Backbone bond lengths (Angstrom), bond angles and torsions (degrees), N, CA, C in turn:
res aa  C-N    CA-C-N  psi(-1)  N-CA   C-N-CA  omega(-1)  CA-C   N-CA-C  phi
1 M - - - 1.453 - - 1.526 108.95 -
2 P 1.365 118.52 125.39 1.458 120.41 -178.61 1.530 110.94 -67.72
3 T 1.312 115.98 145.29 1.458 120.42 178.80 1.519 109.46 -101.79
4 Q 1.314 115.37 151.66 1.455 120.88 176.15 1.526 109.23 -73.81
5 P 1.342 118.11 139.53 1.456 118.26 175.80 1.532 110.50 -64.37
6 Q 1.299 116.11 145.16 1.462 120.89 178.94 1.527 108.87 -67.52
7 R 1.318 116.99 135.48 1.459 119.48 175.79 1.510 109.72 -131.79
8 T 1.301 114.34 152.91 1.449 122.18 -179.36 1.528 108.46 -111.48
9 I 1.326 116.95 131.43 1.462 121.28 175.96 1.521 107.55 -83.78
10 L 1.329 115.74 120.32 1.461 120.98 179.49 1.521 112.05 -87.52
11 E 1.341 116.36 -36.28 1.471 120.53 -177.26 1.518 108.91 -162.24
12 R 1.327 116.34 156.99 1.477 123.25 177.59 1.527 108.57 -123.52
13 F 1.341 115.36 141.75 1.457 121.11 178.97 1.521 108.79 -134.74
14 P 1.338 118.60 135.23 1.465 120.41 178.11 1.524 110.11 -64.09
15 A 1.315 116.51 147.11 1.458 121.44 -178.03 1.529 112.57 -73.16
16 G 1.304 118.87 -15.38 1.465 121.80 -175.41 1.511 114.67 -91.46
17 S 1.310 119.00 42.30 1.471 121.11 178.52 1.527 110.09 -68.79
18 P 1.335 116.55 154.71 1.473 119.10 178.87 1.526 111.55 -59.55
19 R 1.311 116.30 152.32 1.467 121.75 179.98 1.538 109.87 -55.25
20 G 1.316 116.03 132.52 1.462 121.50 179.64 1.513 113.61 85.71
21 S 1.320 118.06 -1.53 1.463 122.44 179.66 1.527 108.47 -104.12
22 W 1.319 116.72 128.31 1.471 122.51 -178.07 1.526 109.34 -128.89
23 P 1.332 119.00 62.92 1.467 120.17 -174.17 1.527 113.59 -61.29
24 A 1.309 118.90 -35.57 1.466 120.58 179.89 1.527 110.05 -66.25
25 E 1.328 117.32 -43.47 1.466 121.19 178.87 1.525 110.83 -65.17
26 E 1.325 116.81 -40.03 1.472 120.65 179.18 1.530 110.40 -65.16
27 Y 1.315 116.75 -41.97 1.463 121.09 178.97 1.529 110.36 -64.30
28 A 1.330 116.62 -44.29 1.464 120.57 179.50 1.529 110.86 -63.38
29 A 1.323 117.22 -40.18 1.470 120.75 178.50 1.523 110.89 -63.01
30 A 1.336 116.76 -40.28 1.471 120.36 177.98 1.523 110.49 -64.32
31 K 1.333 117.30 -40.48 1.465 121.03 178.41 1.524 110.75 -65.17
32 R 1.355 116.62 -41.66 1.468 119.75 177.58 1.525 110.96 -62.64
33 A 1.336 117.30 -37.67 1.467 121.21 177.92 1.530 111.02 -63.82
34 Q 1.338 116.99 -26.31 1.466 122.17 177.62 1.530 111.92 -88.65
35 G 1.343 117.36 0.02 1.455 120.48 176.77 1.521 116.07 99.37
36 T 1.323 118.12 3.96 1.466 121.58 178.14 1.521 108.87 -93.98
37 D 1.324 117.29 130.70 1.464 121.82 179.05 1.528 108.87 -77.59
38 A 1.332 116.90 83.72 1.464 122.33 -175.71 1.521 110.69 -100.17
39 Q 1.330 115.28 140.41 1.466 122.71 178.17 1.520 108.56 -132.01
40 V 1.334 115.78 153.75 1.459 121.24 175.82 1.525 108.21 -103.63
41 V 1.331 115.53 129.69 1.462 121.70 175.35 1.523 108.53 -129.45
42 M 1.318 115.68 155.27 1.469 120.93 178.55 1.514 109.18 -98.93
43 D 1.325 116.09 128.30 1.458 121.99 173.36 1.523 106.97 -100.16
44 L 1.311 115.99 99.06 1.466 120.72 -174.97 1.518 112.87 -63.35
45 S 1.321 117.51 -35.09 1.465 119.57 -176.97 1.527 112.62 -66.62
46 S 1.335 117.47 -30.97 1.471 119.64 179.91 1.531 112.02 -105.60
47 D 1.343 117.86 -2.99 1.464 123.26 -178.05 1.528 110.63 55.90
48 Q 1.328 115.24 47.97 1.460 121.68 179.73 1.520 109.98 -133.28
49 F 1.342 114.62 152.00 1.449 120.50 167.97 1.519 107.17 -92.07
50 L 1.325 116.11 132.61 1.460 121.39 178.74 1.516 108.86 -111.40
51 V 1.304 116.23 135.61 1.465 120.86 171.13 1.527 105.14 -97.71
52 V 1.333 115.67 118.11 1.450 121.37 -173.64 1.532 110.69 -124.87
53 T 1.312 114.09 160.63 1.460 121.44 172.17 1.515 108.01 -138.77
54 H 1.315 115.86 150.24 1.466 120.19 176.26 1.519 109.76 -89.95
55 T 1.319 116.59 -2.89 1.457 122.51 176.67 1.519 107.89 -85.13
56 I 1.316 116.62 136.66 1.465 120.50 176.79 1.524 107.60 -73.91
57 T 1.336 115.55 123.98 1.474 121.28 178.43 1.511 109.59 -115.48
58 E 1.279 116.27 156.27 1.466 121.02 179.83 1.497 110.29 -110.75
């Protein structure tokens, strides 16, 4: 059975941001500009956007 790659949550953002506001995407873009492979995913159970990376961070 294949295993999911380990990912690290860098930041959490509530899904109810004001219209036209994308704080999770902006945060992920800033992290990518710094060299971190950051992605935004939706956590349906907590109704939050998570900025994650598959790179182990400390």
